LUMBA-814089 format. One line per 4 residues: their letters; for each residue y, x, z of C-alpha. Coordinates in nm, 4 decimals. Each point is the difference from the previous one (the first is absolute). Layout:
<pts>
A = Y X Z | ...
</pts>
This chain:
<pts>
MDII = -3.4505 -0.0298 2.1959 | 0.1925 -0.3125 0.0987 | 0.0606 0.1327 0.3493 | 0.1544 0.3195 -0.1405
AIIV = 0.2371 -0.2045 -0.2177 | 0.1017 -0.2067 0.3013 | 0.0608 0.3122 0.2106 | 0.2089 0.1595 -0.2776
FVLC = 0.2041 -0.3187 -0.0390 | 0.0623 -0.0277 0.3753 | 0.1067 0.3647 0.0220 | 0.2360 -0.0417 -0.2973
ATFI = 0.1457 -0.3170 0.1482 | 0.0471 0.1695 0.3354 | 0.1375 0.3390 -0.1008 | 0.0855 0.0467 -0.3674
FPVL = 0.1713 -0.3281 -0.0932 | 0.2508 0.0061 0.2920 | 0.0947 0.3590 -0.0834 | 0.0542 -0.0860 -0.3674
FGLF = 0.2044 -0.3061 0.0977 | 0.2138 0.2147 0.2312 | 0.0670 0.2525 -0.2768 | 0.0867 -0.2833 -0.2380
ELKT = 0.2388 -0.1495 0.2574 | 0.1713 0.3359 0.0608 | 0.0658 0.0438 -0.3722 | 0.1252 -0.3534 -0.0694
AKLK = 0.2088 -0.0638 0.3137 | 0.2679 0.2631 -0.0628 | 0.3607 -0.0872 -0.0745 | 0.0126 0.2019 -0.3217
AIIE = -0.3184 -0.1689 -0.1240 | 0.1577 -0.3455 0.0448 | 0.3643 0.0378 -0.1030 | 0.1985 0.2737 -0.1748
VEDS = 0.3735 0.0026 -0.0653 | 0.1156 0.2098 -0.2935 | 0.3675 -0.0105 -0.1051 | 0.0643 -0.3687 -0.0689
KITV = -0.3650 -0.1098 -0.0258 | -0.2505 -0.1119 0.2612 | -0.3699 0.0390 -0.0738 | -0.2315 -0.2293 0.1979
RKSA = -0.3765 0.0378 0.0061 | -0.1404 -0.3354 0.1078 | -0.3749 0.0519 -0.0017 | -0.2144 0.2508 0.1843
VERL = -0.1355 0.1395 -0.3272 | 0.3534 0.0758 -0.1231 | 0.0763 0.1708 0.3322 | -0.3241 0.1989 0.0086
LSLK = 0.0293 0.1315 -0.3562 | 0.3852 0.0213 -0.0016 | 0.0190 -0.2235 -0.3049 | 0.3191 -0.1244 -0.1630
GNTV = 0.0582 -0.3172 0.2021 | 0.2934 -0.2369 -0.0566 | 0.3475 0.1417 -0.0565 | 0.3163 -0.1921 0.0912
CTAS = 0.3621 0.1005 -0.0516 | 0.1889 0.0150 0.3311 | 0.3116 -0.1593 -0.1503 | -0.1930 -0.3169 -0.0901
IVRI = -0.1280 -0.0629 0.3556 | 0.2120 -0.2614 0.1788 | -0.2189 -0.0878 0.3008 | -0.2805 0.1662 0.1935
QFAT = -0.2181 -0.2162 0.2246 | -0.2388 0.1159 0.2725 | -0.2680 -0.2447 0.1187 | -0.2169 0.1319 0.2829
NPIR = -0.3636 -0.1019 0.0337 | -0.1709 0.1312 0.3165 | -0.3327 0.0516 -0.1771 | 0.0905 0.1277 -0.3451
GTCV = 0.3297 0.1795 0.0627 | 0.3339 -0.0751 -0.1620 | 0.0595 -0.1621 -0.3374 | 0.3066 0.1472 -0.1672
TLFN = 0.1555 -0.2013 -0.2818 | 0.2594 0.1455 -0.2347 | 0.2059 -0.2713 -0.1719 | 0.1976 0.0895 -0.3105
KSDG = 0.2937 -0.1583 -0.1847 | -0.2176 -0.1819 -0.2529 | -0.1831 -0.1963 0.2753 | -0.3068 0.2212 -0.0229
ALDF = -0.1758 0.1391 0.3052 | -0.2358 0.2833 0.0820 | -0.2263 -0.0330 0.3066 | -0.1886 0.2818 0.1658
WVPG = -0.1674 0.0487 0.3367 | 0.0860 0.2806 0.2399 | -0.2075 0.1034 0.3042 | 0.1678 -0.0710 0.3335
HLEN = 0.0531 0.3652 0.0876 | 0.2001 0.0604 -0.3216 | 0.2251 -0.3072 0.0207 | 0.3016 0.1807 0.1484
AVKS = -0.0310 0.2919 -0.2429 | -0.0049 -0.2372 -0.2987 | 0.2995 -0.1921 0.1388 | 0.2072 0.3134 0.0419
KLKI = -0.0957 0.1290 -0.3441 | 0.0943 -0.3312 -0.1627 | 0.3270 -0.0237 0.1972 | 0.1041 0.3388 -0.1336
ACSH = -0.1053 -0.0770 -0.3577 | 0.1286 -0.3611 -0.0116 | 0.3001 -0.0029 0.2324 | 0.1554 -0.2876 -0.1983
AKFV = -0.3024 -0.2317 0.0469 | -0.0276 -0.2680 0.2676 | -0.2786 0.0667 0.2537 | -0.1865 -0.3002 0.1430
EV = -0.2786 -0.0096 0.2609 | -0.2300 -0.2994 0.0204
</pts>
């Protein structure tokens, strides 16, 4: 019985888990799942669970954003920080392949903000 459990585990680890991870990655690594711009509000979904289930996320008014910072990490992607007038900040991570799309979307929505790359 133990050998059957080991075989089932090895087969799951080899075939099923990578497929499920790939489906999870496809759903959570889309631009609309990460950031949405509606009128004068930006909705940011920071965690993978928020992105997967399309939950509410954090909403920021575009008029209050004064600076947008991009810090690139070769392993994790790009950390985007939205600074507002009241010295608050909102950090979220973006996969490397979506960095340019997020930049262009934020430049259109927050044309008055200062863009900084670290």
